[in-house]
VMD Tcl script that draws the C-alpha trace (Angstrom):
set ca {
  {211.75 1.85 -70.14}
  {215.08 0.64 -71.93}
  {218.40 2.38 -71.69}
  {218.06 5.91 -73.13}
  {220.67 5.75 -76.24}
  {218.37 2.71 -77.68}
  {215.26 4.43 -77.23}
  {216.98 7.33 -78.50}
  {217.87 5.42 -81.58}
  {214.07 4.28 -82.57}
  {213.73 8.05 -83.95}
  {216.89 7.17 -86.42}
  {215.76 3.35 -87.30}
  {216.05 3.97 -91.11}
  {219.22 5.58 -91.04}
  {222.50 4.27 -90.90}
  {224.16 4.05 -87.38}
  {227.57 1.72 -88.11}
  {229.88 1.29 -91.05}
  {231.42 -2.37 -89.89}
  {233.61 -4.40 -92.10}
  {232.84 -2.64 -95.13}
  {228.58 -3.29 -94.49}
  {226.43 -0.37 -93.63}
  {223.72 -1.49 -90.57}
  {220.64 0.89 -89.55}
  {219.55 1.84 -86.71}
  {216.71 -0.03 -86.83}
  {218.51 -3.26 -87.65}
  {220.84 -2.90 -85.01}
  {218.00 -2.33 -81.98}
  {216.79 -6.21 -83.37}
  {219.89 -7.47 -82.93}
  {220.18 -6.38 -79.47}
  {216.48 -7.54 -78.38}
  {217.21 -10.73 -79.93}
  {220.73 -10.90 -77.97}
  {218.72 -9.41 -74.95}
  {216.35 -12.59 -74.51}
  {219.15 -14.67 -74.72}
  {220.98 -13.37 -72.34}
  {217.67 -13.26 -70.18}
  {216.64 -17.12 -70.77}
  {213.72 -17.76 -68.25}
  {214.56 -14.26 -66.40}
  {212.53 -11.47 -66.74}
  {215.29 -9.06 -65.25}
  {219.30 -9.68 -65.22}
  {218.79 -7.32 -61.72}
  {222.77 -5.91 -62.70}
  {223.77 -9.42 -63.07}
  {227.43 -8.55 -64.64}
  {228.20 -9.82 -68.29}
  {231.41 -9.35 -69.62}
  {232.00 -9.68 -73.28}
  {234.57 -10.09 -75.47}
  {233.51 -8.67 -78.93}
  {235.68 -6.93 -82.04}
  {234.67 -2.91 -82.67}
  {231.86 -3.01 -84.89}
  {228.02 -3.73 -85.33}
  {228.70 -6.86 -83.16}
  {230.14 -4.77 -79.79}
  {227.05 -2.08 -80.32}
  {224.87 -5.26 -80.14}
  {225.77 -6.97 -77.61}
  {226.57 -3.66 -75.25}
  {222.95 -2.41 -75.70}
  {221.58 -5.95 -75.40}
  {223.25 -6.51 -72.23}
  {221.72 -3.14 -70.77}
  {217.88 -3.47 -71.84}
  {218.34 -7.38 -70.57}
  {219.07 -5.06 -67.16}
  {222.31 -6.17 -66.88}
  {226.10 -4.61 -65.84}
  {228.38 -4.56 -69.23}
  {231.90 -5.48 -68.56}
  {234.17 -5.08 -71.47}
  {237.01 -6.94 -72.12}
  {240.51 -5.93 -73.41}
  {241.05 -8.05 -76.77}
  {244.95 -8.12 -76.20}
  {244.43 -9.02 -72.40}
  {246.52 -11.71 -71.80}
  {244.74 -14.84 -69.90}
  {245.69 -14.20 -66.35}
  {244.78 -10.15 -66.79}
  {241.34 -11.57 -68.43}
  {240.48 -14.08 -65.46}
  {241.48 -11.23 -63.04}
  {238.51 -8.95 -64.47}
  {236.11 -12.13 -64.81}
  {236.70 -13.22 -61.21}
  {237.09 -9.47 -59.80}
  {233.41 -9.14 -61.03}
  {231.68 -12.66 -60.24}
  {230.22 -12.02 -63.91}
  {227.64 -15.28 -64.59}
  {227.73 -14.56 -68.23}
  {230.38 -13.97 -71.36}
  {229.99 -13.44 -74.60}
  {232.68 -13.69 -77.26}
  {233.39 -13.67 -80.76}
  {234.15 -17.05 -82.01}
  {237.56 -16.40 -82.45}
  {238.08 -15.72 -78.47}
  {236.46 -18.73 -77.44}
  {239.49 -20.71 -77.53}
  {241.51 -18.46 -74.95}
  {238.07 -17.89 -72.65}
  {236.89 -21.43 -72.34}
  {239.16 -22.26 -69.83}
  {238.65 -19.03 -67.91}
  {234.95 -19.79 -67.39}
  {235.72 -23.29 -66.36}
  {237.67 -21.54 -63.45}
  {237.06 -20.29 -59.73}
  {233.44 -19.71 -60.55}
  {232.02 -21.53 -63.65}
  {230.57 -18.76 -66.11}
  {228.05 -19.90 -69.10}
  {230.10 -18.43 -72.39}
  {227.93 -17.59 -74.78}
  {228.91 -17.23 -78.74}
  {227.79 -14.24 -81.06}
  {227.81 -16.93 -83.83}
  {225.40 -19.22 -81.81}
  {223.23 -15.89 -80.67}
  {222.83 -15.34 -84.25}
  {222.02 -18.99 -84.93}
  {219.54 -19.37 -82.10}
  {215.41 -18.57 -82.31}
  {214.59 -18.76 -78.45}
  {212.58 -16.69 -76.60}
  {212.17 -14.17 -79.56}
  {208.80 -12.95 -78.30}
  {210.25 -12.24 -74.60}
  {209.30 -8.54 -73.24}
  {211.83 -6.92 -71.84}
  {212.78 -5.31 -68.36}
  {211.57 -2.19 -67.69}
  {214.52 -0.05 -66.48}
  {215.32 3.38 -64.69}
  {218.59 5.69 -65.04}
  {219.84 4.89 -61.40}
  {220.73 0.85 -62.40}
  {224.43 -0.07 -62.65}
  {224.86 -0.07 -66.22}
  {228.92 -0.54 -66.55}
  {232.62 -1.67 -65.28}
  {235.32 -0.32 -66.55}
  {238.88 -1.02 -65.14}
  {241.29 1.52 -64.24}
  {244.74 1.20 -62.44}
  {244.95 2.84 -59.19}
  {247.82 3.29 -56.94}
  {247.31 0.18 -55.25}
  {249.10 -2.69 -57.39}
  {245.49 -4.67 -58.79}
  {243.17 -2.60 -61.47}
  {239.75 -1.46 -60.14}
  {236.50 -1.74 -61.31}
  {234.57 1.50 -61.93}
  {231.09 1.43 -61.66}
  {228.61 3.88 -63.37}
  {225.12 4.15 -63.61}
  {222.74 5.05 -66.86}
  {221.84 8.20 -65.23}
  {226.37 8.67 -64.95}
  {226.51 7.72 -68.88}
  {223.92 9.67 -70.19}
  {225.26 12.86 -67.98}
  {228.73 12.27 -69.43}
  {227.06 12.01 -73.37}
  {224.68 15.08 -72.68}
  {227.96 17.07 -71.51}
  {229.92 16.01 -74.90}
  {226.96 16.72 -76.82}
  {226.65 20.47 -75.65}
  {230.22 21.24 -75.78}
  {231.31 19.61 -78.75}
  {228.43 20.30 -80.73}
  {227.47 16.87 -81.91}
  {224.71 16.53 -84.65}
  {222.75 14.07 -86.58}
  {224.52 14.77 -89.68}
  {228.33 13.81 -88.23}
  {230.30 10.80 -89.39}
  {233.21 9.78 -86.95}
  {236.14 7.06 -86.85}
  {236.72 4.76 -84.16}
  {240.07 3.53 -83.59}
  {240.30 3.52 -80.08}
  {239.98 0.59 -78.01}
  {236.71 -0.16 -76.72}
  {237.53 -1.11 -72.78}
  {237.72 2.41 -72.10}
  {235.52 5.42 -71.33}
  {237.21 7.51 -74.11}
  {236.47 5.13 -76.86}
  {233.22 3.92 -75.33}
  {231.55 7.10 -74.28}
  {233.33 10.18 -76.21}
  {233.20 8.04 -79.70}
  {230.57 5.75 -80.34}
  {228.00 6.87 -77.41}
  {228.26 10.56 -78.20}
  {227.82 9.41 -81.73}
  {224.87 7.03 -81.71}
  {223.34 8.76 -79.19}
  {222.75 11.70 -81.85}
  {222.11 9.34 -84.39}
  {225.17 9.85 -86.55}
  {227.47 7.60 -88.32}
  {230.47 5.76 -86.79}
  {232.79 3.93 -89.00}
  {234.61 0.98 -86.99}
  {238.10 0.46 -88.06}
  {239.45 -2.50 -86.07}
  {243.07 -1.88 -85.98}
  {245.24 1.65 -86.58}
  {247.06 1.69 -89.68}
  {248.12 5.37 -90.80}
  {247.56 4.98 -94.47}
  {243.51 3.41 -93.66}
  {242.95 5.87 -91.46}
  {243.75 8.67 -93.41}
  {242.05 7.51 -96.46}
  {238.65 7.48 -93.94}
  {239.47 11.14 -93.20}
  {239.67 12.05 -96.84}
  {236.17 11.19 -96.95}
  {234.30 14.60 -97.27}
  {231.52 13.46 -95.05}
  {233.32 12.70 -92.00}
  {233.17 15.24 -89.87}
  {234.67 14.07 -86.44}
  {238.15 12.32 -85.17}
  {239.58 11.74 -81.61}
  {242.43 9.98 -80.74}
  {245.05 9.73 -78.44}
  {248.66 11.97 -78.92}
  {250.52 8.28 -79.66}
  {248.23 8.10 -82.54}
  {248.60 11.75 -84.11}
  {252.55 11.59 -83.57}
  {252.21 8.34 -85.42}
  {249.76 10.13 -88.53}
  {252.52 13.05 -88.21}
  {255.38 10.98 -88.94}
  {253.73 8.84 -91.70}
  {252.75 12.07 -93.58}
  {256.20 13.47 -93.10}
  {257.59 10.46 -95.03}
  {254.96 11.16 -98.25}
  {255.64 13.95 -101.15}
  {254.87 17.41 -100.75}
  {252.03 17.12 -102.99}
  {250.38 14.34 -101.14}
  {250.54 15.80 -98.16}
  {249.33 19.22 -99.43}
  {246.38 16.96 -100.75}
  {245.75 15.57 -97.08}
  {245.49 19.03 -95.32}
  {243.04 20.04 -97.91}
  {240.79 17.42 -96.74}
  {241.61 17.56 -93.52}
  {240.73 21.41 -93.38}
  {237.38 20.21 -93.92}
  {236.73 18.48 -90.53}
  {234.92 20.49 -88.08}
  {236.54 18.42 -85.06}
  {239.56 16.83 -83.87}
  {240.03 15.76 -80.41}
  {243.04 14.30 -78.54}
  {242.73 12.98 -75.13}
  {243.80 9.71 -72.68}
  {247.13 11.35 -72.11}
  {248.98 14.84 -71.90}
  {249.39 16.20 -75.75}
  {252.75 17.73 -76.05}
  {252.70 20.81 -77.72}
  {255.25 20.40 -79.99}
  {252.90 17.56 -81.31}
  {250.10 19.97 -81.30}
  {251.86 22.20 -83.53}
  {253.43 19.92 -85.98}
  {249.47 18.50 -86.60}
  {248.38 22.40 -87.02}
  {251.07 22.93 -89.87}
  {250.05 19.26 -91.83}
  {246.56 19.63 -91.01}
  {245.07 23.21 -90.00}
  {243.61 22.09 -87.00}
  {244.76 23.14 -83.94}
  {243.83 20.09 -82.05}
  {241.05 20.23 -78.96}
  {242.92 19.06 -75.62}
  {240.48 17.86 -72.95}
  {240.79 16.12 -69.30}
  {238.58 13.04 -68.21}
  {239.30 9.94 -66.19}
  {237.36 6.48 -66.20}
  {235.88 7.55 -62.52}
  {234.35 10.91 -64.06}
  {234.17 11.04 -67.76}
  {235.14 14.00 -69.25}
  {235.17 17.10 -67.21}
  {237.38 19.78 -68.40}
  {237.87 20.57 -72.15}
  {239.08 23.49 -74.60}
  {236.47 25.51 -76.23}
  {234.82 23.85 -79.42}
  {234.40 27.39 -80.39}
  {236.81 29.94 -79.06}
  {240.71 30.30 -78.60}
  {242.06 26.45 -77.55}
  {245.54 26.97 -75.51}
  {248.55 24.46 -76.44}
  {249.82 22.89 -73.24}
  {245.98 23.05 -71.33}
  {242.92 20.89 -71.24}
  {240.63 23.91 -71.02}
  {237.52 25.04 -68.60}
  {234.99 22.97 -66.59}
  {232.66 21.10 -68.71}
  {228.77 21.52 -68.27}
  {227.43 20.50 -65.39}
  {230.61 19.81 -63.91}
  {231.98 21.62 -60.75}
  {236.16 21.79 -59.97}
  {237.97 22.38 -57.82}
  {242.31 22.50 -56.66}
  {243.02 21.43 -53.60}
  {246.20 22.06 -52.43}
  {248.62 20.19 -50.33}
  {247.62 21.45 -46.80}
  {243.97 20.58 -47.84}
  {242.56 24.46 -48.84}
  {241.21 24.92 -51.90}
  {243.23 27.45 -54.38}
  {243.19 29.37 -57.45}
  {246.57 30.81 -57.41}
  {248.65 27.62 -57.24}
  {248.77 24.24 -57.96}
  {246.57 21.84 -56.57}
  {244.78 18.32 -56.72}
  {242.23 18.36 -59.29}
  {238.88 17.47 -57.27}
  {235.49 16.81 -59.37}
  {231.99 16.79 -58.40}
  {228.77 15.95 -60.93}
  {226.43 13.79 -62.09}
  {229.12 12.15 -64.46}
  {230.63 11.14 -61.16}
  {231.08 6.89 -60.81}
  {229.33 5.31 -58.07}
  {231.76 3.14 -56.25}
  {234.75 0.81 -57.21}
  {233.47 -2.82 -57.72}
  {233.78 -4.73 -54.53}
  {236.58 -1.91 -52.69}
  {234.00 0.02 -50.23}
  {237.26 1.31 -48.63}
  {238.84 2.40 -51.55}
  {235.74 3.89 -52.96}
  {235.61 6.20 -49.68}
  {239.51 7.24 -49.56}
  {238.47 8.50 -53.43}
  {236.01 10.81 -51.85}
  {236.00 13.72 -49.79}
  {233.86 14.16 -46.65}
  {232.01 16.50 -48.40}
  {231.52 14.19 -51.61}
  {234.33 16.00 -53.86}
  {236.23 12.54 -56.08}
  {239.95 13.00 -55.72}
  {241.62 12.51 -59.14}
  {245.42 12.01 -58.10}
  {246.07 14.96 -60.98}
  {248.04 18.08 -60.34}
  {247.10 21.55 -61.98}
  {247.03 24.69 -62.05}
  {244.40 27.52 -63.02}
  {246.00 29.98 -65.57}
  {244.07 32.82 -67.04}
  {240.66 30.83 -66.73}
  {242.29 27.68 -68.43}
  {243.28 24.96 -66.41}
  {247.08 23.40 -67.23}
  {247.91 19.51 -66.05}
  {251.26 19.38 -64.23}
  {251.39 15.82 -63.54}
  {250.12 12.94 -61.11}
  {249.74 13.85 -57.68}
  {251.17 9.67 -57.57}
  {254.56 9.03 -59.51}
  {252.95 5.34 -59.78}
  {250.78 6.47 -62.45}
  {251.58 6.79 -65.51}
  {250.00 7.47 -68.75}
  {251.42 6.08 -72.09}
  {249.48 5.71 -75.39}
  {246.67 6.81 -74.00}
  {246.77 4.61 -71.11}
  {246.63 4.74 -67.33}
  {248.72 2.12 -65.83}
  {249.77 1.18 -62.26}
  {253.54 1.00 -62.22}
  {253.36 -1.10 -58.63}
  {251.32 -3.51 -60.53}
  {253.85 -4.42 -63.26}
  {256.71 -4.24 -60.16}
  {254.80 -7.11 -58.47}
  {254.94 -9.24 -61.50}
  {258.50 -8.31 -62.15}
  {259.42 -9.31 -59.05}
  {258.02 -12.91 -59.67}
  {260.25 -13.62 -62.35}
  {263.23 -15.59 -60.24}
  {266.25 -14.40 -61.16}
  {264.93 -10.66 -60.10}
  {265.90 -9.41 -56.70}
  {264.11 -5.96 -57.08}
  {262.73 -3.49 -59.73}
  {261.33 -0.02 -60.12}
  {258.87 0.61 -62.75}
  {258.77 4.87 -63.87}
  {257.48 6.78 -66.81}
  {260.04 8.69 -68.82}
  {258.41 11.82 -70.78}
  {258.60 11.09 -74.25}
  {256.93 12.57 -77.27}
  {254.86 9.97 -78.79}
  {253.77 8.00 -76.09}
  {252.89 10.92 -73.72}
  {255.85 8.50 -71.06}
  {257.96 5.04 -71.94}
  {256.77 2.67 -69.41}
  {260.60 1.87 -68.08}
  {261.95 -0.53 -65.80}
  {265.44 -0.68 -63.82}
  {265.88 -4.26 -62.61}
  {268.36 -5.84 -59.95}
  {269.62 -8.84 -60.89}
  {269.79 -11.82 -58.07}
  {273.85 -12.76 -57.13}
  {275.41 -14.64 -59.40}
  {272.52 -14.71 -61.86}
  {271.88 -13.55 -65.62}
  {269.01 -12.95 -67.50}
  {267.86 -12.79 -71.27}
  {266.43 -9.94 -72.29}
  {264.17 -11.27 -75.04}
  {263.56 -14.35 -72.68}
  {262.45 -11.80 -70.09}
  {259.89 -9.65 -71.91}
  {258.42 -13.01 -73.63}
  {257.71 -14.41 -70.23}
  {256.12 -10.55 -69.21}
  {253.99 -10.82 -72.07}
  {252.39 -14.06 -71.02}
  {251.49 -12.35 -68.09}
  {250.57 -8.68 -69.14}
  {249.20 -6.62 -71.62}
  {251.44 -5.50 -74.04}
  {250.95 -1.65 -73.22}
  {251.91 -2.44 -69.76}
  {255.75 -3.80 -71.07}
  {258.32 -2.06 -70.14}
  {259.92 -0.52 -73.16}
  {263.46 0.52 -71.79}
  {265.08 -1.92 -69.01}
  {268.33 -1.02 -67.58}
  {269.81 -3.76 -65.47}
  {271.31 -2.22 -62.21}
  {273.18 -3.11 -59.41}
  {270.96 -1.16 -56.45}
  {268.06 1.51 -56.52}
  {268.08 5.00 -55.04}
  {265.97 5.25 -52.26}
  {265.67 7.78 -49.13}
  {265.62 7.73 -45.73}
  {262.67 5.69 -45.45}
  {263.59 2.88 -48.01}
  {261.51 4.15 -50.47}
  {262.78 4.33 -54.15}
  {263.40 7.61 -55.57}
  {262.05 7.20 -59.06}
  {263.08 10.92 -60.15}
  {266.73 9.70 -59.85}
  {266.11 7.02 -62.27}
  {264.74 8.85 -64.96}
  {268.08 9.95 -66.23}
  {269.10 6.37 -66.65}
  {267.09 5.94 -69.49}
  {267.72 9.97 -70.88}
  {269.13 10.32 -74.79}
  {267.92 7.07 -75.81}
}
mol new
graphics top color blue
foreach p $ca { graphics top sphere $p radius 0.5 }
foreach p [lrange $ca 0 end-1] q [lrange $ca 1 end] { graphics top cylinder $p $q radius 0.2 }
display resetview
């Protein structure tokens, strides 16, 4: 059978699936588009047989159609970030050794030079695929759930991102646990404002809603006023976002008149579920959101490698500052520094279950190091269990930051900064912040007798790193604090960035 989300969609073929750019698209029409695209991806082949297919497509009906097309043709979907600079895109394209790239027309000028790089890659445009009538009658391959389905990139403790490989079975498990835990229904309407190269937007919002025959409304970019207008639609029932988005919505609402704020609260009270994730939610933000919306946000914990693993209950007590209880089919344990399992002291979160990823693409050693001998995935996050609820205390590695819902490698940014000709050394760290979770900050030593213009330097960084990885605060320093082993003690740098 073809991938199960498409098979399930056939039950809802006459129902609206997606609102995209002001237009409603029914499930049946999206299936037809996906099947047409799949035949074009296949060409003369009968099965893509786990060929990697990258795609750079705007959120909406085209994104869903291309994603489904890759899956039903037997390929592995590799979504590309819409805001990545060329070096970051090229890294993903080369690392996954993609054979095909599907792109919206506006991204073709950016991708064409990359498609002619070290490994020539076939580049297809959405408009060209829509106009083509080749292979319309071609049969599609029969698939099983053990097939590799998707590669998403996440930063680890090394300086380069790693490709997280999930199978169709992994994705199905990730969706089904959330269907059960969060009571998804076909009558639900949800709003997607999240980037679609991360598990939060792809699985929690888009796949969960379309799996159940619900409607997903796409908003191409976040604008507080527009988001709030859509949230006031009576039928819109589910909203998921990162803490930074809630912070911006709170700031916007606090600037409105009391009458308008009361109108918004009256409408928000009618929503059945509002979720925050991808970064720690400050208790102050949760309390402010409750005051203006009447909702205690449901906070949960997950990673690209595992999907969601822990969640506050949909029905039941939600504890501010805690991520909740293990989700259905997920096994969780805490392991202390001595390597022993613990329930009464902080420990590293380790996870087992059908949703856990298969491997880091092309990185056998990194994959093996990420699992224990008895098969538990080591998340690198530290938590404590209190009264049955898990509380995240921080990252096991100080070099992994979470800012605005993104998981960021400080080492990767440091390696880029050190390439600047007048930089002698640097250290990148995360500084706690209510809006962003952590601000990406950099302490930089300039070479002797040299000077650096901050604006010029930041512009240079933007040509080499995605915007969300650019340090928001930069301090030019004479030296970096180090321990006896010569390692920078980043915690000693935090006071440099306080009270700004």
